C-alpha positions as CSV (number, residue, x, y, z in Angstrom):
1,M,30.9,92.2,-34.5
2,A,28.1,92.4,-31.9
3,A,26.0,90.5,-34.5
4,E,28.6,87.8,-34.8
5,L,29.0,87.7,-31.0
6,H,25.1,87.4,-30.6
7,A,25.1,84.4,-33.3
8,A,28.0,82.6,-31.7
9,V,26.1,82.7,-28.3
10,A,22.8,81.6,-29.8
11,T,24.3,78.8,-31.7
12,T,26.4,77.5,-28.7
13,G,23.2,77.5,-26.4
14,Y,21.2,75.4,-29.1
15,S,23.9,72.9,-29.5
16,G,24.3,72.6,-25.8
17,A,20.7,71.8,-25.3
18,V,20.9,69.1,-28.4
19,R,24.0,67.7,-26.5
20,I,21.9,67.3,-23.3
21,V,19.0,65.7,-25.1
22,Q,21.5,63.3,-26.9
23,W,22.9,62.1,-23.6
24,C,19.6,61.7,-22.2
25,V,18.4,59.3,-25.1
26,I,21.9,57.5,-24.6
27,A,21.0,57.0,-20.8
28,L,17.4,55.9,-21.6
29,V,18.7,53.5,-24.2
30,F,21.3,52.1,-21.7
31,L,18.7,51.9,-18.9
32,F,16.3,49.8,-21.5
33,F,19.1,47.3,-22.2
34,L,19.7,46.9,-18.4
35,R,16.1,46.0,-17.9
36,V,16.2,43.6,-20.7
37,I,19.4,42.0,-19.3
38,R,17.8,41.7,-15.9
39,A,14.5,40.2,-17.1
40,V,16.3,37.5,-19.1
41,W,18.5,36.7,-16.2
42,V,15.7,36.3,-13.8
43,E,14.0,34.1,-16.3
44,V,17.0,31.7,-16.9
45,R,18.6,31.5,-13.7
46,P,18.3,28.2,-11.4
47,A,16.1,28.5,-8.4
48,G,17.8,29.4,-5.3
49,P,16.8,29.8,-1.6
50,R,13.5,31.7,-1.3
51,Q,12.1,33.9,1.4
52,A,9.4,32.7,3.2
53,R,6.0,34.0,1.9
54,S,3.9,36.4,4.3
55,N,0.8,34.7,2.5
56,A,1.7,31.1,2.8
57,R,-1.3,28.9,2.8
58,P,-2.3,26.8,5.9
59,A,-1.0,23.3,5.8
60,A,-4.8,22.2,5.5
61,E,-5.3,24.1,2.1
62,Q,-2.0,22.9,0.8
63,R,-3.3,19.5,0.3
64,T,-5.1,18.7,-2.7
65,E,-7.7,16.0,-3.5
66,E,-5.3,14.3,-6.0
67,S,-2.8,13.9,-3.2
68,P,-3.8,13.6,0.2
69,A,-1.5,13.5,3.1
70,P,-0.1,10.2,4.0
71,R,-0.1,8.6,7.3
72,R,3.0,7.0,7.4
73,K,5.6,8.2,10.0
74,G,7.7,10.6,8.0
75,R,9.5,8.3,5.7
76,V,7.6,9.3,2.4
77,L,9.0,12.5,0.8
78,H,6.8,14.8,-0.9
79,L,7.3,17.6,-3.4
80,D,5.5,20.8,-2.7
81,V,5.1,23.4,-5.6
82,V,6.6,26.6,-4.6
83,E,6.5,28.2,-8.3
84,P,4.6,29.2,-10.3
85,A,2.8,31.0,-7.6
86,D,-0.7,30.0,-8.9
87,L,0.1,26.3,-8.3
88,A,2.0,26.9,-4.7
89,G,0.9,24.3,-2.2
90,R,0.2,21.6,-4.6
91,R,1.6,18.2,-3.1
92,F,2.9,15.2,-4.8
93,E,3.9,12.1,-2.8
94,I,7.2,10.3,-3.9
95,D,6.1,6.5,-2.9
96,E,7.3,5.1,-6.3
97,E,9.2,6.0,-9.6
98,L,7.7,9.1,-11.1
99,T,8.6,11.1,-14.3
100,I,8.1,14.6,-14.4
101,G,7.6,16.5,-17.7
102,R,5.1,18.2,-20.2
103,S,3.6,14.7,-21.3
104,P,0.3,14.2,-19.9
105,G,1.6,10.5,-19.1
106,C,4.2,11.5,-16.4
107,G,3.3,11.1,-12.8
108,I,3.9,14.7,-12.2
109,S,2.8,16.7,-15.5
110,T,4.2,20.3,-16.1
111,S,1.8,20.9,-19.3
112,Y,1.6,24.4,-18.3
113,D,5.5,25.0,-18.2
114,I,6.9,25.9,-21.5
115,Y,10.6,25.5,-20.3
116,S,10.1,21.8,-19.1
117,S,10.8,19.1,-21.6
118,T,8.1,16.1,-22.6
119,L,10.1,13.7,-20.1
120,H,12.1,16.1,-18.2
121,A,13.3,14.2,-15.0
122,R,12.7,10.9,-13.1
123,L,12.4,10.5,-9.3
124,V,13.2,7.0,-8.0
125,P,12.8,6.2,-4.5
126,E,15.6,3.5,-3.3
127,G,15.9,2.2,0.1
128,G,14.2,5.2,1.9
129,R,16.0,7.8,-0.2
130,V,15.0,9.4,-3.4
131,F,17.1,10.1,-6.3
132,V,16.6,12.6,-9.1
133,E,17.9,12.2,-12.6
134,D,17.5,14.3,-15.7
135,L,16.3,12.6,-18.9
136,G,18.4,14.6,-21.3
137,S,16.1,17.7,-20.9
138,T,16.7,21.0,-22.8
139,N,16.8,23.4,-20.1
140,G,18.2,21.0,-17.4
141,T,17.1,19.8,-13.9
142,F,18.5,21.6,-10.9
143,V,18.7,20.7,-7.2
144,N,19.6,23.8,-4.8
145,S,20.8,25.8,-8.0
146,E,23.2,23.0,-9.2
147,R,22.7,21.2,-12.4
148,V,21.8,17.6,-12.4
149,V,24.4,15.5,-14.4
150,K,24.0,12.4,-12.6
151,P,21.3,10.6,-10.2
152,T,21.3,13.0,-7.3
153,K,19.9,12.4,-3.8
154,L,17.1,14.5,-2.5
155,G,16.8,15.6,1.1
156,K,14.3,17.5,3.0
157,G,14.3,21.1,2.3
158,D,16.0,20.9,-1.3
159,L,15.0,22.9,-4.1
160,L,14.1,21.0,-7.3
161,Q,13.9,23.1,-10.4
162,V,12.4,21.4,-13.7
163,G,12.1,23.9,-16.2
164,G,10.2,26.8,-14.8
165,T,8.7,24.9,-12.0
166,V,10.2,24.9,-8.5
167,F,9.6,22.2,-5.8
168,Q,10.7,22.0,-2.3
169,V,11.0,18.5,-0.8
170,R,9.5,17.8,2.4
171,R,8.8,14.8,4.8
C-alpha cells in the first residue's frame, strides 16, 4: 500500500510539472501571435496625429537644394516628409500639378516605398487651394487618417499618407 501511495504521489507531481510547462508554452504562443498582429496593425494603419519629435531638425536644415524655400507671402503650400524618418525634413513645393508615386517621372518620387503605386496620387492647386486625388492606388491615399475617395482639399497641418510615406502640409 505504501508503494502504491508513493507511486501515485510521484506520478501526480510529474504530471503537475508537465501541466505547468504546457500552459507556459500556450502562453508564449499566444504572446507571439499578439506581437505578430500588433506588427501588422502598425504597418497597415493610416497615419494619425504624431507627437512632436524631440530631435526635430532646425528649419534651415529641413530645406534641401532640390526644393529651396519660396519667398512668396505664405500662399504656396509645401509637403514636408514626416515618415520615413531617414527622409524627414524633405520639402516639396506645390505650385503646379504634381503626381506622387514610384515612377521616376512623378513630381514627388517615392521609389523607396514598396507600399506606394507607380502613379499613386495627384496634387492639383486650384485658386489658392490644393486638392489631392487618389489615382486608383492599391493601398489608398489618406488625409488625416481618412481614405481619399474623391478630390479632397488639403489644409495647413493636414497629414497626407501615400503608401508608407507621410507628409505634413505646411505654408
